[in-house]
N, C-alpha and C positions, 0 to 999 in steps of 0.2 A: 732494250725491252726488258721489263721486269716481270719475272715469273710470278704467278698468282700466289704460290705457296712459299716462296722464298722469303726469308726474314732478313731484313736489312736494317741497319742502324739508321735512325732518322737523320742524323747529321751527314751520313754518307749519301743518302738520297738527296738531301738538300744541296750538297756540293755538286753532285752529278747533274741535277736539274739546273743548277746555277750556271754550269758550263754551257748548257744548251740554250741559255737565255731565259729560263723560267725562274719564277720566284715562288718559293713554297713557304706558306705561313701555317704554323701549327694551330689548329682549332682547340680552344680550351674546353675542357670537359664541363658538363652541366653541374652546377653547384647544388649539392643536396640541401644546403642551408637555404638557398634561394627558392628551391622547390617547396620546402616547408613554409617559408615565409609567405609565398603566394597562396598556399592552402589556408593559412591562418587569416590572411587578408580577405580572401573570398568568403570564408566562413563568417567572419565578423561583419562584413558588409551584408551578407545574406540575413544575418540575425537582426541587424538594424532595419533592413527592409521589411522583414516579417513583423517585427515589433511595431514599426510605423503603421503598417496596414491593420494591425490588431487594435492599436490604440485609436486610430483615426475615427472609426465608427462611434466609439465611446465618447471621444471628444466632441464629435458633431452632435451627438444626443445631448451632451451636457450643455454645450453652447446654445442649442435649440431651446432647451428648457429654460435657460437664463433669459434668452430673447423673448420667449413666450411670457415669462414672468414679468419682464419689463413692460411688455405690451399690455399685460393685464393691469399693471399699476397705472399705465397711461390711460387706458380705457376707464379705469376706476374713477378718474376725474372727468374725462371728456364725455363719457357715455351718459352721465347723470347730471353734470353741471353745464356743459357747453350747450346742450339742448335747451336748457332753461334760458341761458344767456342769449342764445340765438333766436329764441322765440318758437322753437319747435314744440309740438305737442308731446308732452312726456307721459301723459296719463291715459292714453288710448289703450283700451283693452284692460285685462286684469293684471295690473302691474304690482299691486300691493300683495304681499304674502299674507294669506289668511291665518297662518299659524301665529300663536302668540305665547311668549314665555311669561307666565304670571308672577314668578317669584320676586322679581325686583321692581315691579311696577310702582308700588307705593312706599318703597324703601326711604325715599326722601320726603315723605309726607308725615307730618307729626299727628298721629292719631291721639285721641284723648285717653290718657292712662293716669287717672287721678285728677287732682285739682288743675285748673287751667293755669297756663303760664302768664296770663295777662290779668289785668284788673278791669272790672266792669265799670265804665264811666256813665253817669246819669246823662240822659238825653239833653237836659238843660245846660249842663256843663259842656257837653260836646258842641252844642249849638253856639255857645258863647266862645269856645275855643276857635271854632271855624270862623266866626264873625271877627274875632280879634286878629286873625291871620288873613283876613280878606279872602276867604275861600267861599265863593258862592257859585251856584250852577249857572246863573245868568251870564256871568263873566266867562265861565268855562265854555259855554256854548259859542261865545264870540271869539275869544282868543285861543281856545283849545289848550290852555295851560292848566294843569291840575297840581295842587299842592300835595306833597308826599306824605300825607297822614297815613298811618298804619294802625287802625283801631283793632284791638285784639278780640273784643267781644261786643255784641250788640247790646244796647241799653234795653232793659226790660220795659221801660216806659214808652217804647215805640207804639205799642198797641193802645196806649192811653191818649195819644195825640189825636185830638178830634179832627183837625184839618187834614184831609186826605193829601192835599198838596204838600203840606209841611212834613207829614209822615214820609211820603215818597222822597221828598228832597233830602231829608236827613239820611234815609236809607241809601240813596244814590251817592251822597257825599262820603259815606262810610265805605261802600263797596267799590266805587269807581277807582280809587287809588290802588286797591288790592289787585283788581283785574289788570290794570295798566302795568303794575309792578311785575306781575307774573308773566304777562305778555312780553315785557321787555327782556325778562330772563330767557324766554324761548327764542326771541329774536337774536339775542346775543349768541346763544347756542347755534342757531341756524346760520349765522354769519361765520362762526368758527367752523361749522360743518363744511360749508362751501369752500372755505380756504383750505381745509385739510384735504378735501377731495380734489382740489385743483393742483395739488402737488404730486409730482411723480414719486417722491420718496418722503415718508413721514418720519418724524422723530419718535423716540420711545414714548415720550409724554403724550404726543398726539395720538398714537395708537392706543394708549391706555385710556385717553379721554373718549375716543371713539367706542371702545369696548364698553365703557361706562354708559354711554348713551344708548347703545344697542340694548343694554339691560333695562335701562329706565323706560324705554319705549317698547319693551317686550318683543324685540326683533330677533327672530331665530335665524340661524345660518348667516348672520352678519350681512343681511340683505340691504344694500345701500339705498336702493330705490324705495323700499318700505320705510326706512328711517327718514328719508327726505320728505316723504308724503306725510308721515305722522308728526314730525317735528315742525309744528306751525301753530300760530296763535288762533284763538277763538275771537271773532269780532266782538268788540266791547258791547255794542248794543244787544247782541244775541246773549252774551253772558249775563248782562244786567237783566234782560227779560226773563231768562230762566231762573236767575236768583230770586227775582221778584215773585215769579209764579210758584216756585217750589217752597219758598219760605214765607209766603203771604206778606211780602214787603217787610220781612224781618220780624214778623210777629209769631211765627209758629214755635211750638215747643222744641222742635228739633234744632231750630236756629238759635233759640235762647239758651237751651241747656247744653247742646252739643256743637255749637258754632257751625251747624250744618246748613249751608245756604242752598244746596242743590239736591237735597233729598236722596242721596245715593244709598243704595242698599248694600248690605254685607251679609254673608252667611258664616262668617268666621266666629261668631259668638260675641264679638265686641260691638258695642253700639247701643242705640236706644230702641227699645221695643215699641212699636206703634200701639197706641191705646186700643184701636179698633181691630187689631190683628186677630185672626182666627186661631184656634188652638193648634191647627196643623201648620200654620205659617212659621217658617224657621228664619225668615229674614229679619234684619234689624236695619235701622238707619245709621250710617257711619257717623261717628262723633269725632271732633277734632280739638286739638289743644288751643288753636287760635283760628280766626276766620280765614286768614291767608292760606292755611293748610287745606281748607275746604275748597278754595278756588283752585289750588294746584291739583287736588284730587279730581275735581270736575274736568279740568283741562286734560289730565292724563286719561280719564275715562273716555272722553270724546275722541282723543287722539290714538286710542289703542283698541277699544272694544270692537268686535266684529260687527255689531249692530249698526255702527256708524261708519262703515267702510264707504258707503255711497256718499256720505257727508264729506269725508276726506277727499274722495275723488273729485267731487264738485269743487271743493276748495282749491285743490291742486290745478284743476282746469282754469279756474279764475286767475290763479297765479300765472299760469303759462300764457294766458291771454293778456297779461299785464293789466288786469282789471283790479279795482279795489274790491276787497272781500265784501260781498253783499249778504248781510245777515238775513234778510227776508227770503232770499233764494236758498240760502243754506238751511234755513229753518224747515224747509220742505223735507229734508232728509233726517229729521229728528222725531219722526212719528213713533219710533220704537222707544223713546225715552219714557213715555208714560202709557198706561193701559188705554187711555182714551184715544191714542193714535192720531188721526187726522184732526180731531177736535183740539188736541193739544197744540198742534202746529198752528192752527187758526188762532188760538189764544195768544201764542207767542208773537205772532205778527201784529195782533191788536195791541199788545203791550208796547211793542217797538214803535208802532206808528202813533198811537194815542199819546205817548209820553215823549215823542221826538227823541228817542234814544240814539238814533243815528248821528245826532249832533256830537256825540262823544267818540265816534269811531276813529276820528283823526286826532283825538286829544293826546297830548304828551305830558308825562309826569316829570316834575322838576326833580333834580337830585336831592337826596336827603340832606338835612342840615341838623346841627345840634339843637336848634330850637324846635325841631319837629322830630322827636325821638320815636323809635319803633315801639309798638305795643303800648300805646297810651291808654 
């Protein structure tokens, strides 16, 4: 028996117990180094866990924002394009933004600032040129093909042509290619627009192009729906009818002096002052460097001004229903174009119907060639 307080050498105790049949093993003491190592490991692991749970919410928010952004880009195309392609009605309700940014609307329109950039050709020479190139309206009405003539200025002799039919025919021959050319430009832009919107990711040049078009059509806040509704053509028959009405079939002073086919007003100080204007009137009629600029300004006016919002909505509805644009129906929404209101609409319809102008709605203009140079 070993007394509690007696001190014995470990080896003696080991021998004693060995004789009795027991085996004694010395337990090694706890290492201080191991103790500290465990503390360091536990602390490091705790730090990793704390950091993980701190970063996790931030990472989730970041990923969520990226996902939301990607969804926005996807909807950017599908929301406004696939509805059109699938035949859904895109123009129900007030979809177009009423706000308009005026600054860049006519930046690509050449207003008259000094002498015209074109040469005025006599009516007889124009008629001969058209005849030599087999450009006549009878054939156009049948084959729907228009020669790409681009006349810069109206001949002063238009008003002296006694035959009403010949005077109207010459006017249409001059203006028709200009309207088709500008409509083609819009259609090309419209095709690019849909392709850009149908992509999940756009290139830098595509984004720059889109920004440019937002400015040209006065679209604020880069509203895609508004741009899609505004960027569209004016039916040829309607444009011809308005040009005929506003310019007196090309005989008005504004048309001859300022290449103004559509009688658009301006308050900027540039333009032609109406002879019958009152002293208090501040408006003038816009003047252009060439006739084609007048057509572009007219299209931009109908495609952006708030007075023609209902016109654009009806046009978009016809598009959504896969219908051909109907000029006589669209004319109903142009009562604000002139002070005479509904009487003006009635006259436009008469011009369209009496002169069979709808024959030109499906006409196509041939590509330009060296033999038919611009600004003749």
